[in-house]
C-alpha beads as a LAMMPS data file, in Angstrom:
LAMMPS data file: protein, C-alpha beads

118 atoms
117 bonds

1 atom types
1 bond types

-500.0 500.0 xlo xhi
-500.0 500.0 ylo yhi
-500.0 500.0 zlo zhi

Masses

1 110.0

Atoms # bond

1 1 1 0.000 0.000 0.000
2 1 1 1.292 3.451 -0.771
3 1 1 0.448 6.686 1.011
4 1 1 -2.142 7.709 -1.598
5 1 1 -3.995 4.408 -1.219
6 1 1 -3.879 4.825 2.564
7 1 1 -5.302 8.346 2.269
8 1 1 -8.044 7.286 -0.156
9 1 1 -9.102 4.410 2.081
10 1 1 -9.240 6.559 5.217
11 1 1 -11.295 9.214 3.435
12 1 1 -13.734 6.582 2.154
13 1 1 -14.844 5.845 5.710
14 1 1 -17.904 7.494 7.253
15 1 1 -17.420 10.982 8.808
16 1 1 -13.664 11.100 8.185
17 1 1 -11.801 14.343 7.690
18 1 1 -8.125 15.057 7.137
19 1 1 -6.052 17.895 8.531
20 1 1 -2.560 19.040 9.486
21 1 1 -3.006 20.097 13.150
22 1 1 0.623 19.630 14.222
23 1 1 2.682 20.795 11.247
24 1 1 2.672 20.705 7.428
25 1 1 4.239 17.223 7.353
26 1 1 1.907 15.234 9.630
27 1 1 -1.355 14.237 7.973
28 1 1 -4.068 13.348 10.503
29 1 1 -7.338 11.528 9.894
30 1 1 -10.235 11.986 12.285
31 1 1 -13.653 10.405 12.612
32 1 1 -16.114 12.915 14.051
33 1 1 -13.161 15.044 15.202
34 1 1 -11.360 12.156 16.989
35 1 1 -7.974 11.046 15.627
36 1 1 -7.677 7.438 14.429
37 1 1 -4.760 7.579 11.966
38 1 1 -1.840 9.772 11.030
39 1 1 1.229 9.729 8.839
40 1 1 4.446 11.702 8.780
41 1 1 4.621 12.461 5.077
42 1 1 8.398 12.931 5.162
43 1 1 9.035 9.313 6.201
44 1 1 10.424 6.950 3.562
45 1 1 9.332 4.226 3.370
46 1 1 5.870 5.441 4.324
47 1 1 4.641 4.742 7.833
48 1 1 1.322 5.305 9.536
49 1 1 0.255 5.449 13.168
50 1 1 -2.926 3.636 14.115
51 1 1 -4.761 3.206 17.377
52 1 1 -4.871 -0.378 18.629
53 1 1 -6.186 -2.406 21.530
54 1 1 -3.266 -2.630 24.026
55 1 1 -3.115 -6.440 24.122
56 1 1 -3.405 -6.703 20.362
57 1 1 -0.642 -4.060 20.008
58 1 1 1.829 -6.250 21.855
59 1 1 0.877 -9.327 19.852
60 1 1 1.220 -7.497 16.517
61 1 1 4.636 -6.063 17.433
62 1 1 5.906 -9.502 18.384
63 1 1 4.595 -11.090 15.195
64 1 1 5.430 -8.462 12.537
65 1 1 8.706 -6.603 12.098
66 1 1 6.831 -3.869 10.150
67 1 1 4.800 -2.983 13.279
68 1 1 6.481 -1.149 16.157
69 1 1 5.494 1.029 19.115
70 1 1 3.759 4.225 18.090
71 1 1 6.292 6.905 17.153
72 1 1 5.611 10.062 19.224
73 1 1 2.400 8.483 20.525
74 1 1 1.219 6.529 23.553
75 1 1 3.099 3.233 23.221
76 1 1 0.206 1.451 24.903
77 1 1 -2.482 2.520 22.441
78 1 1 -0.712 3.271 19.153
79 1 1 1.400 1.350 16.634
80 1 1 3.582 2.626 13.819
81 1 1 3.210 0.499 10.702
82 1 1 5.410 0.418 7.630
83 1 1 2.856 0.288 4.823
84 1 1 5.370 -0.216 2.014
85 1 1 6.974 -3.244 3.627
86 1 1 5.922 -6.865 3.739
87 1 1 2.382 -6.435 5.036
88 1 1 -0.495 -7.218 2.672
89 1 1 -2.905 -4.422 1.800
90 1 1 -5.868 -6.392 3.170
91 1 1 -4.122 -6.694 6.535
92 1 1 -3.305 -2.972 6.617
93 1 1 -6.964 -2.248 5.840
94 1 1 -7.968 -4.472 8.788
95 1 1 -5.654 -2.468 11.049
96 1 1 -7.098 0.836 9.795
97 1 1 -10.621 -0.487 10.389
98 1 1 -9.653 -1.627 13.902
99 1 1 -8.326 1.853 14.737
100 1 1 -11.423 3.554 13.317
101 1 1 -13.744 1.168 15.192
102 1 1 -11.914 1.734 18.494
103 1 1 -12.381 5.483 18.173
104 1 1 -16.066 5.125 17.265
105 1 1 -16.639 2.753 20.214
106 1 1 -15.032 5.324 22.503
107 1 1 -17.624 7.936 21.588
108 1 1 -20.666 8.422 23.760
109 1 1 -23.736 6.414 22.813
110 1 1 -25.495 9.703 22.079
111 1 1 -22.871 10.727 19.505
112 1 1 -22.782 7.228 18.028
113 1 1 -26.540 7.364 17.595
114 1 1 -26.503 10.902 16.132
115 1 1 -23.928 9.793 13.562
116 1 1 -25.809 6.595 12.714
117 1 1 -23.264 4.120 14.083
118 1 1 -25.912 2.484 16.308

Bonds

1 1 1 2
2 1 2 3
3 1 3 4
4 1 4 5
5 1 5 6
6 1 6 7
7 1 7 8
8 1 8 9
9 1 9 10
10 1 10 11
11 1 11 12
12 1 12 13
13 1 13 14
14 1 14 15
15 1 15 16
16 1 16 17
17 1 17 18
18 1 18 19
19 1 19 20
20 1 20 21
21 1 21 22
22 1 22 23
23 1 23 24
24 1 24 25
25 1 25 26
26 1 26 27
27 1 27 28
28 1 28 29
29 1 29 30
30 1 30 31
31 1 31 32
32 1 32 33
33 1 33 34
34 1 34 35
35 1 35 36
36 1 36 37
37 1 37 38
38 1 38 39
39 1 39 40
40 1 40 41
41 1 41 42
42 1 42 43
43 1 43 44
44 1 44 45
45 1 45 46
46 1 46 47
47 1 47 48
48 1 48 49
49 1 49 50
50 1 50 51
51 1 51 52
52 1 52 53
53 1 53 54
54 1 54 55
55 1 55 56
56 1 56 57
57 1 57 58
58 1 58 59
59 1 59 60
60 1 60 61
61 1 61 62
62 1 62 63
63 1 63 64
64 1 64 65
65 1 65 66
66 1 66 67
67 1 67 68
68 1 68 69
69 1 69 70
70 1 70 71
71 1 71 72
72 1 72 73
73 1 73 74
74 1 74 75
75 1 75 76
76 1 76 77
77 1 77 78
78 1 78 79
79 1 79 80
80 1 80 81
81 1 81 82
82 1 82 83
83 1 83 84
84 1 84 85
85 1 85 86
86 1 86 87
87 1 87 88
88 1 88 89
89 1 89 90
90 1 90 91
91 1 91 92
92 1 92 93
93 1 93 94
94 1 94 95
95 1 95 96
96 1 96 97
97 1 97 98
98 1 98 99
99 1 99 100
100 1 100 101
101 1 101 102
102 1 102 103
103 1 103 104
104 1 104 105
105 1 105 106
106 1 106 107
107 1 107 108
108 1 108 109
109 1 109 110
110 1 110 111
111 1 111 112
112 1 112 113
113 1 113 114
114 1 114 115
115 1 115 116
116 1 116 117
117 1 117 118
């Protein structure tokens, strides 16, 4: 997966916006104003940061060399993933979906209902 494919997939999800809140090099994706993915555009090969369940984070880091602790993020809740390495696109999409779903589940039931998630 390249960075354009990553961007297109993130933007295809419901209520997602993109922005540069930190600097002109860090692209952030939010669902209903809550961050679920970001990428430092200056990194080569391309990497992304995704939210992840803490137990699953540890398991993924042990199993895949292209997944490490979240760079400049909470190591407990975020992973940095090399998207131009050996990981299959379908697997990267699963990880993006997992991050998105975690953020949605963390919203209040009222907001989830207003946005049509429940």
